[in-house]
C-alpha positions as CSV (number, residue, x, y, z in Angstrom):
1,M,-39.2,31.3,-29.6
2,A,-39.8,28.3,-27.4
3,L,-38.2,25.2,-28.3
4,N,-41.4,23.5,-27.3
5,T,-43.9,25.2,-29.4
6,V,-45.3,24.5,-33.0
7,T,-45.7,28.0,-34.2
8,Q,-48.3,29.7,-36.9
9,E,-45.4,30.9,-38.9
10,Q,-44.2,27.6,-39.1
11,V,-47.6,25.9,-40.5
12,V,-48.1,28.9,-42.8
13,A,-44.6,28.4,-44.1
14,I,-45.2,24.8,-44.7
15,M,-48.3,26.1,-46.5
16,N,-47.2,28.5,-48.5
17,N,-44.7,26.2,-49.5
18,S,-46.6,23.2,-50.4
19,E,-48.0,22.3,-54.1
20,Y,-52.0,21.8,-54.4
21,E,-53.8,19.5,-56.8
22,V,-57.5,20.8,-56.3
23,I,-60.7,18.8,-57.8
24,H,-64.0,20.2,-57.8
25,K,-67.6,19.0,-58.1
26,I,-67.0,15.4,-57.4
27,F,-70.5,14.0,-57.5
28,G,-71.4,17.9,-58.1
29,K,-71.2,18.6,-54.3
30,Q,-67.7,17.7,-53.4
31,C,-64.0,19.4,-53.2
32,I,-60.9,17.5,-52.7
33,V,-57.5,19.0,-52.2
34,V,-54.3,17.1,-52.2
35,A,-51.1,19.1,-50.7
36,K,-47.8,18.2,-51.4
37,L,-45.5,19.2,-48.8
38,P,-42.1,20.6,-49.0
39,S,-40.8,17.2,-47.7
40,G,-42.7,15.3,-50.6
41,F,-45.7,14.1,-47.9
42,T,-49.2,14.6,-48.9
43,V,-52.0,15.8,-47.2
44,V,-55.8,15.3,-48.1
45,G,-58.4,18.0,-47.3
46,E,-62.2,17.6,-48.4
47,S,-65.5,19.4,-48.2
48,A,-68.8,18.9,-49.4
49,C,-72.4,20.3,-49.3
50,V,-75.5,18.5,-48.9
51,D,-77.4,20.3,-52.0
52,P,-75.4,20.6,-55.2
53,A,-77.2,23.6,-56.2
54,N,-75.2,25.2,-53.2
55,Y,-71.9,24.5,-54.3
56,V,-69.2,27.3,-54.5
57,E,-65.7,26.1,-55.6
58,S,-64.1,28.9,-53.6
59,I,-65.8,28.0,-50.5
60,G,-65.3,24.4,-51.3
61,E,-61.3,24.9,-51.5
62,E,-61.0,27.2,-48.7
63,I,-62.6,24.7,-46.3
64,A,-60.6,21.6,-47.8
65,K,-57.2,23.9,-47.3
66,K,-58.2,24.8,-44.0
67,R,-58.6,21.3,-42.8
68,I,-55.3,20.3,-44.6
69,E,-54.1,23.2,-42.3
70,N,-55.4,21.7,-39.1
71,K,-53.9,18.5,-40.1
72,L,-50.4,19.8,-40.4
73,W,-50.9,21.7,-37.1
74,E,-51.2,18.0,-35.5
75,L,-48.2,16.8,-37.9
76,E,-46.0,19.2,-36.5
77,G,-47.0,18.7,-32.9
78,Y,-46.4,14.9,-33.3
79,K,-43.1,15.3,-34.8
80,L,-42.2,18.0,-32.1
81,Q,-43.1,15.5,-29.3
82,N,-41.1,12.9,-30.9
83,S,-37.9,15.2,-30.9
84,L,-38.7,16.1,-27.2
85,S,-38.8,12.7,-26.0
């Protein structure tokens, strides 16, 4: 494994070892997910739809968690860049 690369395995391991709080149906159409990472740091992901009639909890949660995953890529990249500089 390259020492200058963030891997999918790293990000998945962090996601799998995190605790989650999920809040559904804020104003009838929004989901907020807070992930407490293994380090204790928290990251927030959110999703929303235009019409509350279209809100599906499983989809909202999936999108919010995907946004957390995307933030982890950035955070892990930042951490790696700092360690290399």
